[in-house]
TORVOLO-134992 format. One record per residue (C-alpha): x, y, z; residue number from 1. Coordinates in steps of 0.02 Angstrom, whole numbers, plus 50000, padded with zeros to 5 digits. Last residue first. Layout:
BEGIN
+-------+-------+-------+-----+
!  east ! north !    up !   n !
+-------+-------+-------+-----+
!     X !     Y !     Z ! NUM !
...
+-------+-------+-------+-----+
***
This chain:
BEGIN
+-------+-------+-------+-----+
!  east ! north !    up !   n !
+-------+-------+-------+-----+
! 50310 ! 49490 ! 50072 ! 300 !
! 50391 ! 49597 ! 50204 ! 299 !
! 50250 ! 49674 ! 50328 ! 298 !
! 50166 ! 49845 ! 50308 ! 297 !
! 50071 ! 49911 ! 50460 ! 296 !
! 50097 ! 50084 ! 50415 ! 295 !
! 50262 ! 50102 ! 50483 ! 294 !
! 50189 ! 50117 ! 50657 ! 293 !
! 50008 ! 50063 ! 50669 ! 292 !
! 49890 ! 50193 ! 50561 ! 291 !
! 49848 ! 50087 ! 50408 ! 290 !
! 49812 ! 50108 ! 50233 ! 289 !
! 49665 ! 50124 ! 50102 ! 288 !
! 49535 ! 50082 ! 50234 ! 287 !
! 49439 ! 50236 ! 50160 ! 286 !
! 49454 ! 50300 ! 50367 ! 285 !
! 49644 ! 50273 ! 50353 ! 284 !
! 49634 ! 50389 ! 50200 ! 283 !
! 49487 ! 50508 ! 50290 ! 282 !
! 49636 ! 50531 ! 50405 ! 281 !
! 49782 ! 50573 ! 50309 ! 280 !
! 49674 ! 50695 ! 50233 ! 279 !
! 49641 ! 50779 ! 50393 ! 278 !
! 49832 ! 50812 ! 50418 ! 277 !
! 49831 ! 50889 ! 50262 ! 276 !
! 49700 ! 51006 ! 50305 ! 275 !
! 49786 ! 51065 ! 50498 ! 274 !
! 49964 ! 51084 ! 50379 ! 273 !
! 49890 ! 51205 ! 50269 ! 272 !
! 49801 ! 51294 ! 50399 ! 271 !
! 49966 ! 51302 ! 50512 ! 270 !
! 50074 ! 51374 ! 50381 ! 269 !
! 49949 ! 51502 ! 50315 ! 268 !
! 49953 ! 51554 ! 50506 ! 267 !
! 50118 ! 51546 ! 50543 ! 266 !
! 50159 ! 51687 ! 50401 ! 265 !
! 50343 ! 51698 ! 50425 ! 264 !
! 50380 ! 51811 ! 50275 ! 263 !
! 50483 ! 51679 ! 50188 ! 262 !
! 50397 ! 51528 ! 50255 ! 261 !
! 50229 ! 51594 ! 50183 ! 260 !
! 50319 ! 51622 ! 50018 ! 259 !
! 50391 ! 51476 ! 49990 ! 258 !
! 50215 ! 51394 ! 50021 ! 257 !
! 50146 ! 51499 ! 49896 ! 256 !
! 50288 ! 51453 ! 49784 ! 255 !
! 50251 ! 51269 ! 49831 ! 254 !
! 50086 ! 51282 ! 49788 ! 253 !
! 50114 ! 51366 ! 49601 ! 252 !
! 50232 ! 51193 ! 49576 ! 251 !
! 50109 ! 51100 ! 49629 ! 250 !
! 49978 ! 51178 ! 49496 ! 249 !
! 50121 ! 51154 ! 49348 ! 248 !
! 50162 ! 50980 ! 49419 ! 247 !
! 49964 ! 50942 ! 49396 ! 246 !
! 49965 ! 50985 ! 49227 ! 245 !
! 50139 ! 50917 ! 49160 ! 244 !
! 50086 ! 50759 ! 49231 ! 243 !
! 49906 ! 50763 ! 49132 ! 242 !
! 49986 ! 50802 ! 48973 ! 241 !
! 50133 ! 50676 ! 49024 ! 240 !
! 50050 ! 50526 ! 49054 ! 239 !
! 50121 ! 50408 ! 48933 ! 238 !
! 50300 ! 50481 ! 48956 ! 237 !
! 50284 ! 50498 ! 49155 ! 236 !
! 50226 ! 50321 ! 49149 ! 235 !
! 50361 ! 50251 ! 49030 ! 234 !
! 50488 ! 50292 ! 49150 ! 233 !
! 50399 ! 50243 ! 49297 ! 232 !
! 50389 ! 50054 ! 49216 ! 231 !
! 50574 ! 50052 ! 49184 ! 230 !
! 50622 ! 50119 ! 49352 ! 229 !
! 50546 ! 50002 ! 49459 ! 228 !
! 50493 ! 50086 ! 49614 ! 227 !
! 50643 ! 50139 ! 49756 ! 226 !
! 50590 ! 50317 ! 49758 ! 225 !
! 50429 ! 50277 ! 49846 ! 224 !
! 50523 ! 50181 ! 49984 ! 223 !
! 50666 ! 50328 ! 49991 ! 222 !
! 50534 ! 50440 ! 50023 ! 221 !
! 50473 ! 50345 ! 50160 ! 220 !
! 50649 ! 50346 ! 50233 ! 219 !
! 50663 ! 50537 ! 50199 ! 218 !
! 50520 ! 50576 ! 50313 ! 217 !
! 50568 ! 50467 ! 50446 ! 216 !
! 50720 ! 50502 ! 50487 ! 215 !
! 50871 ! 50436 ! 50376 ! 214 !
! 51027 ! 50497 ! 50495 ! 213 !
! 51135 ! 50357 ! 50428 ! 212 !
! 51080 ! 50375 ! 50229 ! 211 !
! 51100 ! 50559 ! 50225 ! 210 !
! 51272 ! 50536 ! 50327 ! 209 !
! 51340 ! 50411 ! 50209 ! 208 !
! 51283 ! 50517 ! 50055 ! 207 !
! 51406 ! 50636 ! 50142 ! 206 !
! 51325 ! 50823 ! 50190 ! 205 !
! 51372 ! 50999 ! 50105 ! 204 !
! 51402 ! 50927 ! 49930 ! 203 !
! 51219 ! 50887 ! 49917 ! 202 !
! 51196 ! 50763 ! 49754 ! 201 !
! 51126 ! 50598 ! 49868 ! 200 !
! 50986 ! 50727 ! 49955 ! 199 !
! 50935 ! 50789 ! 49787 ! 198 !
! 50904 ! 50617 ! 49688 ! 197 !
! 50806 ! 50568 ! 49861 ! 196 !
! 50700 ! 50737 ! 49848 ! 195 !
! 50663 ! 50708 ! 49656 ! 194 !
! 50613 ! 50533 ! 49643 ! 193 !
! 50513 ! 50571 ! 49776 ! 192 !
! 50424 ! 50703 ! 49712 ! 191 !
! 50374 ! 50610 ! 49558 ! 190 !
! 50321 ! 50476 ! 49656 ! 189 !
! 50202 ! 50600 ! 49720 ! 188 !
! 50162 ! 50688 ! 49573 ! 187 !
! 50115 ! 50522 ! 49476 ! 186 !
! 50012 ! 50417 ! 49599 ! 185 !
! 49876 ! 50544 ! 49690 ! 184 !
! 49881 ! 50691 ! 49581 ! 183 !
! 49935 ! 50613 ! 49414 ! 182 !
! 49819 ! 50467 ! 49462 ! 181 !
! 49667 ! 50591 ! 49457 ! 180 !
! 49718 ! 50667 ! 49292 ! 179 !
! 49742 ! 50500 ! 49199 ! 178 !
! 49593 ! 50429 ! 49279 ! 177 !
! 49493 ! 50583 ! 49189 ! 176 !
! 49555 ! 50563 ! 49026 ! 175 !
! 49519 ! 50367 ! 49033 ! 174 !
! 49317 ! 50380 ! 49079 ! 173 !
! 49278 ! 50308 ! 49236 ! 172 !
! 49229 ! 50127 ! 49301 ! 171 !
! 49261 ! 50096 ! 49493 ! 170 !
! 49309 ! 49898 ! 49547 ! 169 !
! 49329 ! 49867 ! 49731 ! 168 !
! 49476 ! 49742 ! 49752 ! 167 !
! 49455 ! 49542 ! 49848 ! 166 !
! 49501 ! 49450 ! 49691 ! 165 !
! 49325 ! 49424 ! 49662 ! 164 !
! 49306 ! 49572 ! 49611 ! 163 !
! 49416 ! 49581 ! 49479 ! 162 !
! 49340 ! 49452 ! 49372 ! 161 !
! 49164 ! 49537 ! 49403 ! 160 !
! 49222 ! 49687 ! 49338 ! 159 !
! 49308 ! 49610 ! 49192 ! 158 !
! 49137 ! 49500 ! 49159 ! 157 !
! 49041 ! 49683 ! 49188 ! 156 !
! 49151 ! 49775 ! 49065 ! 155 !
! 49120 ! 49620 ! 48931 ! 154 !
! 48927 ! 49620 ! 48964 ! 153 !
! 48888 ! 49794 ! 48952 ! 152 !
! 48986 ! 49792 ! 48768 ! 151 !
! 49135 ! 49915 ! 48737 ! 150 !
! 49087 ! 50051 ! 48642 ! 149 !
! 49092 ! 50201 ! 48726 ! 148 !
! 49273 ! 50126 ! 48785 ! 147 !
! 49332 ! 50026 ! 48941 ! 146 !
! 49428 ! 50140 ! 49070 ! 145 !
! 49411 ! 50016 ! 49221 ! 144 !
! 49484 ! 50068 ! 49386 ! 143 !
! 49529 ! 49937 ! 49503 ! 142 !
! 49525 ! 49998 ! 49697 ! 141 !
! 49611 ! 49912 ! 49847 ! 140 !
! 49524 ! 49821 ! 49972 ! 139 !
! 49612 ! 49656 ! 49932 ! 138 !
! 49711 ! 49671 ! 49781 ! 137 !
! 49896 ! 49632 ! 49858 ! 136 !
! 49840 ! 49488 ! 49955 ! 135 !
! 49887 ! 49342 ! 49836 ! 134 !
! 50090 ! 49395 ! 49822 ! 133 !
! 50200 ! 49446 ! 49703 ! 132 !
! 50376 ! 49514 ! 49751 ! 131 !
! 50474 ! 49350 ! 49696 ! 130 !
! 50420 ! 49366 ! 49498 ! 129 !
! 50494 ! 49550 ! 49498 ! 128 !
! 50475 ! 49722 ! 49553 ! 127 !
! 50466 ! 49779 ! 49725 ! 126 !
! 50417 ! 49959 ! 49774 ! 125 !
! 50238 ! 49890 ! 49833 ! 124 !
! 50088 ! 49876 ! 49716 ! 123 !
! 49895 ! 49904 ! 49711 ! 122 !
! 49773 ! 50035 ! 49616 ! 121 !
! 49721 ! 49909 ! 49486 ! 120 !
! 49724 ! 50000 ! 49322 ! 119 !
! 49598 ! 49924 ! 49198 ! 118 !
! 49593 ! 49949 ! 49011 ! 117 !
! 49457 ! 49854 ! 48937 ! 116 !
! 49472 ! 49785 ! 48747 ! 115 !
! 49358 ! 49712 ! 48642 ! 114 !
! 49459 ! 49638 ! 48484 ! 113 !
! 49456 ! 49672 ! 48302 ! 112 !
! 49561 ! 49840 ! 48320 ! 111 !
! 49707 ! 49748 ! 48413 ! 110 !
! 49863 ! 49835 ! 48386 ! 109 !
! 49799 ! 49994 ! 48364 ! 108 !
! 49650 ! 49987 ! 48490 ! 107 !
! 49791 ! 49910 ! 48607 ! 106 !
! 49903 ! 50083 ! 48581 ! 105 !
! 49755 ! 50169 ! 48608 ! 104 !
! 49677 ! 50120 ! 48768 ! 103 !
! 49862 ! 50101 ! 48842 ! 102 !
! 49881 ! 50300 ! 48787 ! 101 !
! 49724 ! 50358 ! 48880 ! 100 !
! 49756 ! 50212 ! 49019 !  99 !
! 49899 ! 50276 ! 49119 !  98 !
! 49941 ! 50163 ! 49277 !  97 !
! 49943 ! 50007 ! 49159 !  96 !
! 49861 ! 49842 ! 49207 !  95 !
! 49814 ! 49773 ! 49067 !  94 !
! 49659 ! 49699 ! 48975 !  93 !
! 49622 ! 49607 ! 48819 !  92 !
! 49437 ! 49492 ! 48800 !  91 !
! 49443 ! 49341 ! 48728 !  90 !
! 49315 ! 49320 ! 48579 !  89 !
! 49410 ! 49299 ! 48429 !  88 !
! 49553 ! 49186 ! 48508 !  87 !
! 49726 ! 49271 ! 48511 !  86 !
! 49850 ! 49171 ! 48421 !  85 !
! 49875 ! 49324 ! 48284 !  84 !
! 49894 ! 49456 ! 48386 !  83 !
! 50025 ! 49392 ! 48503 !  82 !
! 50161 ! 49496 ! 48458 !  81 !
! 50043 ! 49653 ! 48411 !  80 !
! 49974 ! 49651 ! 48594 !  79 !
! 50162 ! 49646 ! 48665 !  78 !
! 50204 ! 49795 ! 48557 !  77 !
! 50062 ! 49905 ! 48600 !  76 !
! 50104 ! 49872 ! 48775 !  75 !
! 50273 ! 49910 ! 48784 !  74 !
! 50283 ! 50087 ! 48847 !  73 !
! 50150 ! 50057 ! 48989 !  72 !
! 50264 ! 49937 ! 49044 !  71 !
! 50204 ! 49744 ! 49052 !  70 !
! 50058 ! 49649 ! 49142 !  69 !
! 49972 ! 49628 ! 49007 !  68 !
! 49808 ! 49526 ! 49057 !  67 !
! 49716 ! 49403 ! 48934 !  66 !
! 49545 ! 49373 ! 48960 !  65 !
! 49440 ! 49214 ! 48895 !  64 !
! 49608 ! 49123 ! 48840 !  63 !
! 49631 ! 48973 ! 48738 !  62 !
! 49789 ! 49033 ! 48629 !  61 !
! 49832 ! 49167 ! 48756 !  60 !
! 49979 ! 49078 ! 48834 !  59 !
! 50045 ! 48986 ! 48667 !  58 !
! 50055 ! 49135 ! 48581 !  57 !
! 50154 ! 49231 ! 48721 !  56 !
! 50310 ! 49099 ! 48709 !  55 !
! 50362 ! 48963 ! 48813 !  54 !
! 50215 ! 48950 ! 48929 !  53 !
! 50207 ! 48963 ! 49107 !  52 !
! 50059 ! 48836 ! 49141 !  51 !
! 49955 ! 48867 ! 49313 !  50 !
! 50019 ! 49023 ! 49356 !  49 !
! 50142 ! 49117 ! 49506 !  48 !
! 50168 ! 48934 ! 49542 !  47 !
! 50324 ! 48987 ! 49625 !  46 !
! 50458 ! 48867 ! 49508 !  45 !
! 50364 ! 48904 ! 49375 !  44 !
! 50362 ! 49101 ! 49400 !  43 !
! 50556 ! 49072 ! 49446 !  42 !
! 50587 ! 48998 ! 49271 !  41 !
! 50494 ! 49108 ! 49171 !  40 !
! 50568 ! 49257 ! 49267 !  39 !
! 50760 ! 49179 ! 49232 !  38 !
! 50681 ! 49144 ! 49026 !  37 !
! 50634 ! 49343 ! 49023 !  36 !
! 50497 ! 49372 ! 48893 !  35 !
! 50360 ! 49356 ! 49027 !  34 !
! 50233 ! 49214 ! 49001 !  33 !
! 50087 ! 49130 ! 49104 !  32 !
! 49933 ! 49024 ! 49081 !  31 !
! 49786 ! 49027 ! 49216 !  30 !
! 49637 ! 48908 ! 49216 !  29 !
! 49487 ! 48986 ! 49332 !  28 !
! 49404 ! 48882 ! 49449 !  27 !
! 49544 ! 48905 ! 49592 !  26 !
! 49457 ! 49082 ! 49593 !  25 !
! 49517 ! 49162 ! 49748 !  24 !
! 49661 ! 49094 ! 49811 !  23 !
! 49729 ! 49019 ! 49634 !  22 !
! 49682 ! 49169 ! 49570 !  21 !
! 49750 ! 49296 ! 49681 !  20 !
! 49922 ! 49208 ! 49655 !  19 !
! 49914 ! 49227 ! 49465 !  18 !
! 49859 ! 49401 ! 49496 !  17 !
! 50001 ! 49439 ! 49615 !  16 !
! 50121 ! 49357 ! 49491 !  15 !
! 50053 ! 49466 ! 49362 !  14 !
! 50070 ! 49637 ! 49455 !  13 !
! 50242 ! 49589 ! 49549 !  12 !
! 50324 ! 49524 ! 49381 !  11 !
! 50272 ! 49382 ! 49253 !  10 !
! 50219 ! 49464 ! 49111 !   9 !
! 50088 ! 49421 ! 49005 !   8 !
! 49922 ! 49354 ! 49102 !   7 !
! 49806 ! 49222 ! 49021 !   6 !
! 49651 ! 49198 ! 49103 !   5 !
! 49532 ! 49049 ! 49058 !   4 !
! 49372 ! 49028 ! 49126 !   3 !
! 49308 ! 49195 ! 49122 !   2 !
! 49093 ! 49192 ! 49111 !   1 !
+-------+-------+-------+-----+
***
């Protein structure tokens, strides 16, 4: 049974976990820490967790489950910093978007603890303690990537925890996770960062025109490209192998598309666009997005 949860990092994900616990599992006691004093103050004002602590050691002292909500590049340092204060039976988890590197970092920092890496596939382009909301994980997937030596009981405990918060839970190998997420999340973000950067650098049009005449496609790219730069820098560096593999495949497909346009191959273009349109319908049918205007999203 998980009765005490410590959240290290009180931004969008950490804050949302705290709020979701309060709404869906109020019997669980929460503590939290963020190294930024302003973030801690905002977290306390918003009651993101039951107790906002002044140190990570204080936050984890009585924890059954510790969730690291820090950039993936900071996981090892954050874990090592709280090592001496951790209860021996505490389960250590995280919310990182790349799992092989995180699993290795946590195992190195905390070799004597049970580690169940996790990735809630949920988020917005917003960040910080003001961005969290309790329903962030509702009907979203949370992927667990435990090592082969992790106990069934510990995996089940973390799975049950995320289910309480409204998430659908899947367990998979960390290497497979990183490959899948490279396709579904990391490469799309890389494309968004690139196209928005390209548009802002064009000499033929002014930046004001790019912004003024933003059609739906570019506007949606800017939403993705507004994501936390520190988090995404670390994601690409930590999931380098899978990202480069998928980027190579994408480059080949882009070259084929370029060839079809140059040669006037309308059939090839129509076939591709028909397949991708069907994918969009499947995403909506799976309940992972909304077909209303602006995808039914509201400001939180």
